[in-house]
C-alpha positions as CSV (number, residue, x, y, z in Angstrom):
1,M,-2.3,-14.8,-9.2
2,A,-5.0,-13.3,-7.0
3,K,-5.6,-9.6,-7.0
4,I,-5.8,-7.4,-3.9
5,K,-7.2,-4.0,-3.4
6,I,-5.0,-1.6,-1.3
7,T,-6.5,1.6,0.1
8,S,-4.5,4.2,1.9
9,V,-6.2,5.1,5.2
10,K,-3.5,7.2,7.0
11,S,-1.2,10.0,5.8
12,T,2.5,9.5,5.1
13,T,3.2,12.9,6.7
14,D,5.9,12.5,9.4
15,R,6.7,8.9,8.3
16,P,10.2,7.6,7.5
17,K,11.4,7.9,3.9
18,N,11.2,4.2,3.3
19,Q,7.5,4.1,4.1
20,K,6.8,7.1,1.9
21,A,8.7,5.4,-0.9
22,T,6.8,2.2,-0.5
23,M,3.4,3.9,-0.6
24,K,4.5,5.7,-3.8
25,A,5.8,2.4,-5.3
26,L,2.4,0.8,-4.6
27,G,0.8,3.6,-6.5
28,L,-0.8,5.3,-3.5
29,R,-0.3,9.0,-3.8
30,R,-3.3,10.5,-1.9
31,M,-5.4,9.6,1.1
32,H,-8.3,7.2,0.4
33,Q,-6.8,6.3,-3.0
34,T,-7.4,2.7,-4.0
35,V,-5.3,0.5,-6.3
36,E,-5.8,-3.1,-7.5
37,V,-2.6,-5.1,-7.9
38,E,-1.5,-8.7,-8.3
39,A,-0.7,-10.4,-5.0
40,T,2.9,-11.2,-5.7
41,P,5.4,-11.9,-2.9
42,Q,7.1,-8.6,-3.6
43,I,3.8,-6.7,-3.2
44,I,2.9,-8.6,-0.1
45,G,6.2,-7.6,1.4
46,M,5.7,-4.0,0.5
47,V,2.2,-4.0,2.1
48,R,3.7,-5.5,5.3
49,V,6.1,-2.4,5.5
50,V,3.1,0.0,5.5
51,Q,0.4,-2.2,7.0
52,H,-0.4,0.4,9.5
53,L,-1.2,3.0,6.8
54,V,-3.3,0.8,4.4
55,K,-6.4,-1.4,4.3
56,V,-6.1,-4.6,2.2
57,E,-9.0,-6.6,0.7
58,N,-9.0,-9.6,-1.5
59,V,-10.7,-9.1,-4.9
């Protein structure tokens, strides 16, 4: 599978619990933190939930 790089660009303050939990599950705990993950269908679905809070790049 391909890898994607996910970077948090907005805060989770004042966001619904499900969005906070999704960011945590993706491994994003702080602002401007970047993680590299496999682009599985589950991860892509999680990114769609928080697409307004993250930036996604192909690796």
